[in-house]
C-alpha positions in Angstrom: 10.7 16.5 -14.0 8.9 14.0 -12.3 5.7 14.3 -10.4 5.6 12.7 -6.9 2.7 10.7 -5.9 1.5 11.6 -2.5 -0.1 8.5 -1.6 -0.6 5.2 1.3 0.5 1.8 0.5 -2.6 1.0 -1.3 -1.6 -1.1 -4.2 -3.3 -1.8 -7.5 -2.8 -5.3 -8.6 -3.6 -6.6 -12.1 -4.1 -10.2 -11.7 -2.9 -12.6 -14.7 -5.8 -15.3 -14.9 -8.5 -12.7 -15.9 -6.9 -10.0 -18.0 -9.2 -10.6 -20.9 -12.3 -9.4 -19.0 -11.3 -5.9 -19.8 -11.8 -6.8 -23.6 -15.4 -7.4 -22.8 -15.9 -3.7 -21.7 -16.1 -4.7 -18.0 -13.3 -4.7 -15.4 -13.8 -6.6 -12.2 -12.2 -5.0 -9.0 -11.9 -6.2 -5.5 -11.1 -3.8 -2.4 -12.1 -3.3 1.2 -14.2 0.1 0.8 -17.7 0.4 2.0 -19.7 3.5 3.1 -18.3 6.7 2.4 -15.0 5.4 1.3 -16.8 3.4 -1.5 -19.1 6.4 -2.4 -15.8 8.6 -3.0 -14.4 5.8 -5.0 -17.4 5.4 -7.1 -16.8 8.8 -8.4 -13.4 7.6 -9.6 -14.9 4.5 -11.3 -17.8 6.6 -13.0 -15.2 9.0 -14.3 -13.1 6.0 -15.6 -16.2 4.5 -17.3 -17.2 7.9 -18.7 -13.7 8.3 -20.4 -13.1 4.7 -21.5 -16.5 3.3 -22.0 -15.4 0.3 -19.6 -17.6 -0.4 -16.9 -16.2 -1.4 -13.3 -17.7 -4.0 -11.3 -16.5 -3.5 -7.7 -16.6 -6.0 -4.9 -16.0 -5.0 -1.6 -14.8 -7.2 1.3 -13.5 -6.7 4.8 -11.7 -10.0 4.5 -9.8 -9.2 1.3 -6.6 -11.3 1.7 -8.5 -14.4 2.4 -11.1 -13.9 -0.5 -8.4 -12.8 -2.9 -6.2 -15.8 -2.2 -9.3 -18.1 -2.6 -10.1 -16.6 -5.8 -6.7 -16.8 -7.2 -6.3 -20.4 -6.2 -9.8 -21.1 -7.9 -8.6 -19.5 -11.1 -11.1 -16.7 -10.8 -9.4 -13.5 -9.5 -10.6 -9.8 -10.2 -8.9 -8.1 -12.9 -7.6 -5.5 -10.2 -7.4 -5.5 -6.6 -6.6 -2.7 -4.1 -4.6 -3.9 -1.2 -3.0 -1.9 1.6 0.6 -2.6 1.1 3.6 -3.9 -1.3 4.4 -6.8 0.7 1.3 -8.8 -0.4 2.0 -7.8 -3.9 5.4 -9.6 -3.9 3.9 -12.6 -2.4 1.3 -12.8 -5.3 4.0 -12.2 -7.8 6.1 -15.0 -6.5 3.0 -17.2 -7.1 2.8 -16.1 -10.7 -0.6 -14.5 -10.2 -0.1 -11.1 -11.6 0.5 -9.6 -14.9 3.7 -7.7 -15.7 2.4 -4.2 -16.4 5.6 -3.5 -18.6 3.7 -5.1 -21.2 0.3 -3.3 -20.7 1.3 0.4 -19.8 3.2 3.0 -21.6 6.2 2.5 -19.1 8.2 5.7 -20.6 5.0 8.0 -19.9 4.8 6.4 -16.5 8.5 6.9 -15.8 8.2 10.8 -16.8 5.0 11.2 -14.4 5.8 9.0 -11.5 8.7 9.1 -9.0 11.0 6.4 -9.1 10.5 5.4 -5.6 6.8 4.7 -6.1 7.7 2.6 -9.2 10.2 0.6 -7.3 7.6 -0.3 -4.5 5.2 -1.9 -7.3 8.3 -3.7 -8.9 9.4 -7.3 -8.1 12.4 -8.5 -9.7 12.3 -7.1 -13.2 8.4 -6.8 -13.7 6.2 -3.8 -12.5 3.1 -5.4 -10.9 1.4 -2.6 -9.0 0.8 1.0 -9.0 0.4 3.1 -5.7 -2.5 5.1 -5.7 -2.8 6.3 -2.3 -0.4 6.9 0.8 -0.9 7.9 4.5 1.6 9.0 6.8 1.0 6.4 9.6 4.3 5.2 10.9 6.2 8.4 11.7 7.9 8.7 15.2 7.0 11.9 16.8 9.0 13.4 19.7 9.1 16.7 21.5 12.0 18.7 20.7 11.9 20.7 24.0 12.1 17.6 26.0 15.0 16.3 23.8 16.9 19.4 24.1 16.3 19.6 28.1 17.6 16.1 28.5 20.3 16.4 26.0 18.8 13.5 23.8 20.1 13.6 20.3 17.9 12.6 17.3 19.2 9.2 16.0 19.8 8.8 12.2 20.5 5.1 12.5 18.9 2.0 13.8 21.7 1.6 16.2 21.6 5.2 17.4 17.9 4.7 18.2 18.5 1.6 20.3 21.3 3.6 22.1 18.8 6.4 22.7 16.1 4.0 24.0 18.8 2.6 26.3 19.8 6.0 27.4 15.9 7.1 28.1 15.3 4.0 30.1 18.4 4.6 32.2 16.9 8.2 32.9 13.6 6.8 33.9 11.9 7.8 30.6 9.6 5.8 28.7 11.0 5.7 25.0 7.7 4.8 23.3 4.0 5.3 23.5 1.7 4.1 20.7 -2.2 4.0 20.6 -3.1 0.4 19.5 -6.8 0.2 20.3 -9.2 0.0 17.6 -11.9 -2.2 18.5 -11.7 -5.5 16.6 -8.9 -3.9 14.5 -6.7 -3.3 17.5 -2.9 -3.5 16.5 -3.0 -2.6 13.1 -1.0 0.6 13.5 1.8 -1.4 14.8 1.9 -3.7 11.6 2.5 -0.5 9.7 5.7 0.1 11.7 6.7 -3.4 11.4 6.0 -3.4 7.5 8.3 -0.2 7.1 11.0 -1.8 9.3 11.1 -4.9 7.3 10.7 -3.2 3.8 
């Protein structure tokens, strides 16, 4: 029986141009973490080093997409990068910037331990390029069952049904959607999660 990974769309990318770095006993990694998040992840890196003898050199940046693309273009990418979704992974795979993990990992063991849905998220065409290691439930639609029942609204099960429900709610004078998007300089990011889920 396969174990499910309960994780957010953070993706491990193994970048092709610097695969040989791990043979020198050092793995370079790039991600967005800092502060308490980095302290927590440092424990993971320390445990990895204790188990394998391979040191991890972590580079944190809040401008990950720009810096990562610049490093890829310069032929100096990290061995591994942690990015917040599978969409970017597919873009890097299309560029030929990633290593197919089918030739690196024991895929049979991976298939036994990881649910197919998570493997598919890291797959592009026939190659496995990413592993999900964290997931958040960020784009669910919340509603009040008592209000739906009182107004005779039915829970939609398709996109067309949801659009019809929105029209019905508007006709009744109700507001179909409310979403908190304010987050300082990062305002709007919850909506990007919704859009990514819709597109995928």
